[in-house]
C-alpha beads as a LAMMPS data file, in Angstrom:
LAMMPS data file: protein, C-alpha beads

212 atoms
211 bonds

1 atom types
1 bond types

-500.0 500.0 xlo xhi
-500.0 500.0 ylo yhi
-500.0 500.0 zlo zhi

Masses

1 110.0

Atoms # bond

1 1 1 98.631 63.127 124.650
2 1 1 96.484 65.901 123.116
3 1 1 93.185 64.110 123.781
4 1 1 94.259 63.347 127.348
5 1 1 94.865 67.075 127.915
6 1 1 91.498 68.002 126.397
7 1 1 89.714 65.620 128.769
8 1 1 91.675 66.846 131.804
9 1 1 91.200 70.556 131.084
10 1 1 87.493 70.050 130.337
11 1 1 87.145 68.300 133.691
12 1 1 89.063 70.732 135.888
13 1 1 88.579 74.171 134.303
14 1 1 86.094 73.544 131.535
15 1 1 82.838 71.906 130.574
16 1 1 81.257 69.492 128.120
17 1 1 77.516 69.883 127.819
18 1 1 74.366 69.530 125.774
19 1 1 72.185 72.556 126.403
20 1 1 68.391 72.487 126.450
21 1 1 68.258 73.961 122.959
22 1 1 70.361 71.029 121.674
23 1 1 73.597 73.032 121.566
24 1 1 76.587 70.711 121.949
25 1 1 79.376 72.682 123.640
26 1 1 82.950 72.187 124.818
27 1 1 84.523 75.034 126.771
28 1 1 87.616 75.938 128.754
29 1 1 88.371 78.961 130.935
30 1 1 91.745 79.879 132.423
31 1 1 93.745 83.006 133.254
32 1 1 96.854 81.544 131.633
33 1 1 96.731 82.393 127.946
34 1 1 99.375 79.742 127.230
35 1 1 96.976 77.028 128.420
36 1 1 94.080 78.386 126.368
37 1 1 96.289 78.405 123.268
38 1 1 97.440 74.864 124.044
39 1 1 93.811 73.765 124.417
40 1 1 92.925 75.320 121.054
41 1 1 95.846 73.562 119.374
42 1 1 94.857 70.233 120.928
43 1 1 91.224 70.524 119.813
44 1 1 92.317 71.501 116.312
45 1 1 94.715 68.545 116.080
46 1 1 92.371 65.911 117.538
47 1 1 88.993 67.026 116.189
48 1 1 89.678 69.667 113.540
49 1 1 86.850 71.786 114.951
50 1 1 87.072 75.607 114.644
51 1 1 86.679 77.916 117.641
52 1 1 83.103 79.140 118.100
53 1 1 84.010 81.961 120.459
54 1 1 86.940 83.253 122.491
55 1 1 86.697 86.172 124.899
56 1 1 88.380 87.803 127.864
57 1 1 86.239 87.805 130.977
58 1 1 86.148 90.705 133.414
59 1 1 88.092 88.474 135.823
60 1 1 90.921 88.546 133.232
61 1 1 90.376 84.850 132.468
62 1 1 90.247 83.663 128.871
63 1 1 87.216 81.641 127.814
64 1 1 87.188 79.512 124.669
65 1 1 84.175 77.571 123.379
66 1 1 83.416 75.080 120.625
67 1 1 80.084 73.867 119.314
68 1 1 80.184 70.559 117.513
69 1 1 77.859 67.604 118.018
70 1 1 80.258 64.855 116.935
71 1 1 83.089 66.088 119.172
72 1 1 80.885 66.554 122.240
73 1 1 79.243 63.163 121.720
74 1 1 82.690 61.554 121.593
75 1 1 83.813 63.254 124.812
76 1 1 80.591 62.338 126.627
77 1 1 81.006 58.763 125.467
78 1 1 84.346 58.729 127.310
79 1 1 82.979 60.443 130.433
80 1 1 79.251 61.042 131.030
81 1 1 79.986 64.019 133.306
82 1 1 82.793 66.586 133.340
83 1 1 81.502 68.534 136.334
84 1 1 83.500 68.328 139.553
85 1 1 80.412 69.748 141.271
86 1 1 79.024 66.264 140.677
87 1 1 80.537 64.532 143.695
88 1 1 80.154 61.096 142.094
89 1 1 82.235 61.957 139.021
90 1 1 85.196 59.687 138.328
91 1 1 87.570 58.813 135.523
92 1 1 86.640 55.917 133.244
93 1 1 88.821 52.809 133.358
94 1 1 90.406 53.585 129.984
95 1 1 91.990 56.706 131.504
96 1 1 92.473 55.508 135.085
97 1 1 94.413 52.460 133.852
98 1 1 96.367 54.203 131.071
99 1 1 99.611 54.654 133.002
100 1 1 101.389 56.162 129.985
101 1 1 98.912 59.071 130.134
102 1 1 99.371 59.830 133.843
103 1 1 102.073 62.536 133.475
104 1 1 100.052 64.453 130.867
105 1 1 96.784 64.176 132.781
106 1 1 98.311 65.155 136.122
107 1 1 100.240 68.060 134.608
108 1 1 96.952 69.455 133.285
109 1 1 95.393 68.979 136.730
110 1 1 98.204 70.879 138.464
111 1 1 98.318 73.556 135.753
112 1 1 94.603 74.215 136.284
113 1 1 94.143 73.655 140.009
114 1 1 97.553 73.726 141.659
115 1 1 98.910 76.398 143.969
116 1 1 102.562 76.759 144.981
117 1 1 102.767 77.431 148.708
118 1 1 106.326 78.623 149.254
119 1 1 106.844 80.788 152.353
120 1 1 110.416 80.359 153.639
121 1 1 109.752 82.691 156.568
122 1 1 107.291 80.055 157.815
123 1 1 109.461 77.155 156.605
124 1 1 106.632 76.080 154.308
125 1 1 106.912 74.525 150.865
126 1 1 104.226 72.410 149.277
127 1 1 101.962 72.086 146.267
128 1 1 98.241 72.093 146.928
129 1 1 95.182 71.507 144.742
130 1 1 91.467 71.025 145.465
131 1 1 89.442 68.040 144.276
132 1 1 86.049 67.605 145.941
133 1 1 84.714 64.353 144.390
134 1 1 86.022 61.562 146.641
135 1 1 86.323 58.881 143.951
136 1 1 88.096 61.221 141.555
137 1 1 90.430 62.364 144.336
138 1 1 91.288 58.743 145.152
139 1 1 92.048 58.079 141.482
140 1 1 94.341 61.102 141.301
141 1 1 96.181 59.996 144.439
142 1 1 96.684 56.532 142.934
143 1 1 97.993 58.056 139.696
144 1 1 100.607 60.016 141.659
145 1 1 101.541 56.886 143.586
146 1 1 102.074 54.971 140.335
147 1 1 104.646 57.620 139.383
148 1 1 106.351 57.356 142.809
149 1 1 105.136 60.817 143.789
150 1 1 103.829 60.875 147.363
151 1 1 100.636 62.915 147.090
152 1 1 98.480 63.063 150.190
153 1 1 94.964 64.059 151.116
154 1 1 94.837 67.151 153.313
155 1 1 91.792 68.332 155.167
156 1 1 88.589 67.505 153.359
157 1 1 89.285 67.717 149.666
158 1 1 92.823 68.885 148.989
159 1 1 95.743 67.005 147.477
160 1 1 99.186 68.098 148.673
161 1 1 102.784 67.320 147.773
162 1 1 105.589 68.362 150.120
163 1 1 109.201 67.581 151.023
164 1 1 112.236 68.323 148.846
165 1 1 112.769 64.798 147.484
166 1 1 109.086 64.410 146.734
167 1 1 108.955 67.785 144.975
168 1 1 111.954 66.720 142.881
169 1 1 110.043 63.573 141.855
170 1 1 107.031 65.711 140.944
171 1 1 109.177 68.105 138.933
172 1 1 110.825 65.295 136.975
173 1 1 107.744 63.146 136.341
174 1 1 104.854 65.634 136.147
175 1 1 105.903 69.285 136.413
176 1 1 104.147 72.431 135.233
177 1 1 103.692 73.594 131.657
178 1 1 106.188 76.311 130.722
179 1 1 104.613 79.758 130.904
180 1 1 101.883 78.880 133.413
181 1 1 101.860 81.599 136.057
182 1 1 100.638 81.895 139.624
183 1 1 97.265 83.622 139.635
184 1 1 95.966 86.265 141.973
185 1 1 94.781 84.888 145.303
186 1 1 91.103 85.203 146.225
187 1 1 91.930 87.487 149.125
188 1 1 94.569 89.917 147.918
189 1 1 97.820 89.440 146.050
190 1 1 100.069 86.481 146.796
191 1 1 103.804 87.195 146.944
192 1 1 104.297 84.889 143.933
193 1 1 101.469 86.250 141.775
194 1 1 102.709 86.563 138.188
195 1 1 105.689 84.232 138.635
196 1 1 105.821 81.016 136.637
197 1 1 104.754 78.038 138.734
198 1 1 107.762 76.070 137.475
199 1 1 110.152 78.796 138.677
200 1 1 108.605 78.909 142.156
201 1 1 108.754 75.109 142.308
202 1 1 112.488 75.230 141.568
203 1 1 112.966 77.798 144.341
204 1 1 111.084 75.503 146.714
205 1 1 113.337 72.605 145.812
206 1 1 116.534 74.624 146.320
207 1 1 115.425 76.181 149.596
208 1 1 117.565 75.425 152.642
209 1 1 115.264 77.195 155.100
210 1 1 112.125 75.067 154.705
211 1 1 111.215 71.857 156.446
212 1 1 112.369 68.649 154.674

Bonds

1 1 1 2
2 1 2 3
3 1 3 4
4 1 4 5
5 1 5 6
6 1 6 7
7 1 7 8
8 1 8 9
9 1 9 10
10 1 10 11
11 1 11 12
12 1 12 13
13 1 13 14
14 1 14 15
15 1 15 16
16 1 16 17
17 1 17 18
18 1 18 19
19 1 19 20
20 1 20 21
21 1 21 22
22 1 22 23
23 1 23 24
24 1 24 25
25 1 25 26
26 1 26 27
27 1 27 28
28 1 28 29
29 1 29 30
30 1 30 31
31 1 31 32
32 1 32 33
33 1 33 34
34 1 34 35
35 1 35 36
36 1 36 37
37 1 37 38
38 1 38 39
39 1 39 40
40 1 40 41
41 1 41 42
42 1 42 43
43 1 43 44
44 1 44 45
45 1 45 46
46 1 46 47
47 1 47 48
48 1 48 49
49 1 49 50
50 1 50 51
51 1 51 52
52 1 52 53
53 1 53 54
54 1 54 55
55 1 55 56
56 1 56 57
57 1 57 58
58 1 58 59
59 1 59 60
60 1 60 61
61 1 61 62
62 1 62 63
63 1 63 64
64 1 64 65
65 1 65 66
66 1 66 67
67 1 67 68
68 1 68 69
69 1 69 70
70 1 70 71
71 1 71 72
72 1 72 73
73 1 73 74
74 1 74 75
75 1 75 76
76 1 76 77
77 1 77 78
78 1 78 79
79 1 79 80
80 1 80 81
81 1 81 82
82 1 82 83
83 1 83 84
84 1 84 85
85 1 85 86
86 1 86 87
87 1 87 88
88 1 88 89
89 1 89 90
90 1 90 91
91 1 91 92
92 1 92 93
93 1 93 94
94 1 94 95
95 1 95 96
96 1 96 97
97 1 97 98
98 1 98 99
99 1 99 100
100 1 100 101
101 1 101 102
102 1 102 103
103 1 103 104
104 1 104 105
105 1 105 106
106 1 106 107
107 1 107 108
108 1 108 109
109 1 109 110
110 1 110 111
111 1 111 112
112 1 112 113
113 1 113 114
114 1 114 115
115 1 115 116
116 1 116 117
117 1 117 118
118 1 118 119
119 1 119 120
120 1 120 121
121 1 121 122
122 1 122 123
123 1 123 124
124 1 124 125
125 1 125 126
126 1 126 127
127 1 127 128
128 1 128 129
129 1 129 130
130 1 130 131
131 1 131 132
132 1 132 133
133 1 133 134
134 1 134 135
135 1 135 136
136 1 136 137
137 1 137 138
138 1 138 139
139 1 139 140
140 1 140 141
141 1 141 142
142 1 142 143
143 1 143 144
144 1 144 145
145 1 145 146
146 1 146 147
147 1 147 148
148 1 148 149
149 1 149 150
150 1 150 151
151 1 151 152
152 1 152 153
153 1 153 154
154 1 154 155
155 1 155 156
156 1 156 157
157 1 157 158
158 1 158 159
159 1 159 160
160 1 160 161
161 1 161 162
162 1 162 163
163 1 163 164
164 1 164 165
165 1 165 166
166 1 166 167
167 1 167 168
168 1 168 169
169 1 169 170
170 1 170 171
171 1 171 172
172 1 172 173
173 1 173 174
174 1 174 175
175 1 175 176
176 1 176 177
177 1 177 178
178 1 178 179
179 1 179 180
180 1 180 181
181 1 181 182
182 1 182 183
183 1 183 184
184 1 184 185
185 1 185 186
186 1 186 187
187 1 187 188
188 1 188 189
189 1 189 190
190 1 190 191
191 1 191 192
192 1 192 193
193 1 193 194
194 1 194 195
195 1 195 196
196 1 196 197
197 1 197 198
198 1 198 199
199 1 199 200
200 1 200 201
201 1 201 202
202 1 202 203
203 1 203 204
204 1 204 205
205 1 205 206
206 1 206 207
207 1 207 208
208 1 208 209
209 1 209 210
210 1 210 211
211 1 211 212
């Protein structure tokens, strides 16, 4: 479970790289301190590698980095690229076929990338997350399907989950990590900024004013 989370967080909100000066680095950046602490605990448990640096960015996000050749080599042996800017990136078969790891991997994906779109005045309730690489997006959709969660592709590169029954399935089989909060929107403050994603999800599920 811990290694699955490390791989997922490195892919969606982190990096695994070998710099030109032969520095082997694993990093993770997120505004939710609870996720950064979880990442640190996972790395410590799986690899026993100490933190090289942890700092608070001006954007209020926490950034944690590790420098260890053996650890980075192991992660790159699992996946040659952890950059979602690389539109050909995809999960290796050992992860894509490991159905027991799907809930952990997808929870990390939604913790990092997911937004909770709950606006009862517009009768809107859905979860939404970006994923630009087409092959990776297809793999994520198949992972949801294997858990009987109806995730769909919306517009060019978004994955969405909507409908009360479907949100209940998501909540029971994937869910959000406790303590993970809704971040500030790019253009101003969202009405749910600062609320826990899990709490907003429960409100969405209980809502009687939204579309089915």
